[in-house]
C-alpha positions, 0 to 999 in steps of 0.5 A: 500499499502506498503511503503519501507524506503528511503536511504539517499542520499549521498552529499549536505543536502537540508532542506525545509521550510514551503512553501516547497521549498528546500534549501541547508544548506551544508557549501560550503568551497573554498580553492585558492592556492595563492602560492606554496613554498617549506619551508622545505629542508630536506630529508623528507621535512616536515613542522612541524609548520606555523603562521602568524603574526596579520596583515598577512604581514608575516608568519613564517615557522619552520620544520624537517630541523631545519630551521625557515623561514619568508616569505612576505605574499602575495608574498611569498618572503623569508625575513630570514632564520636561524637554530633554533634547530639541531633537528626538530622545533615543534612548532612556535609562534610570539609576538602580533602585532609584537611588543616587550616592548623595541622595536616597530620595531621588534618581538619576536619569540618562538619555541619549540624543543622536542629532536627527539629520546625518551630514556627510560629515557625522554630527556627534551624538550625546549622552546626558545625565538628569536630576531626577527632582528638578529634572535639570541636566547635570551633565551632557558628554558627546559620545563620538559620532557613531549612531547609538543604538542602545543604552544600559546603566549597570546593576550597581549604576556605576557604568553605562553601556552604549552600543552603537549601529556598528557594532561597536560598544563604549562603556561610560563611569555613570558620575563623570560620563567619562 
């Protein structure tokens, strides 16, 4: 008797065990919307970056309108907003545990700005450190002319890692941005 090859079914992947019973091995993820709020008020309304603090009590957003906004979570009540850059806020990160050495009631916020226009001679990109109480910039440093694609503050808040679109990585000291 001639048998034909069976075609694979799309959908859930089933696997059998020794007893011949089938079980579903496809992971399932259920996503629930808690709140929906508009976080960027430019014509493009493009949200570029979102970060939760370690306690998940607030989150920080940055978008193409150049503003950083701090939201209470989970209520999504806006706590603060301030213009961080004239251009887009490419990335944002928060010091761990919302703590800084000199003031335990505040936190440090870090942002990256990339020039919107890339010229023949590439313009500098910048990293900024912000005071988490009054949201004024404490320090801004140029970080070269390679386009920054990712930023992360180390678990202890000592270092900042920057990744670029060319694959290089730069490590900065968070205190001095050197």
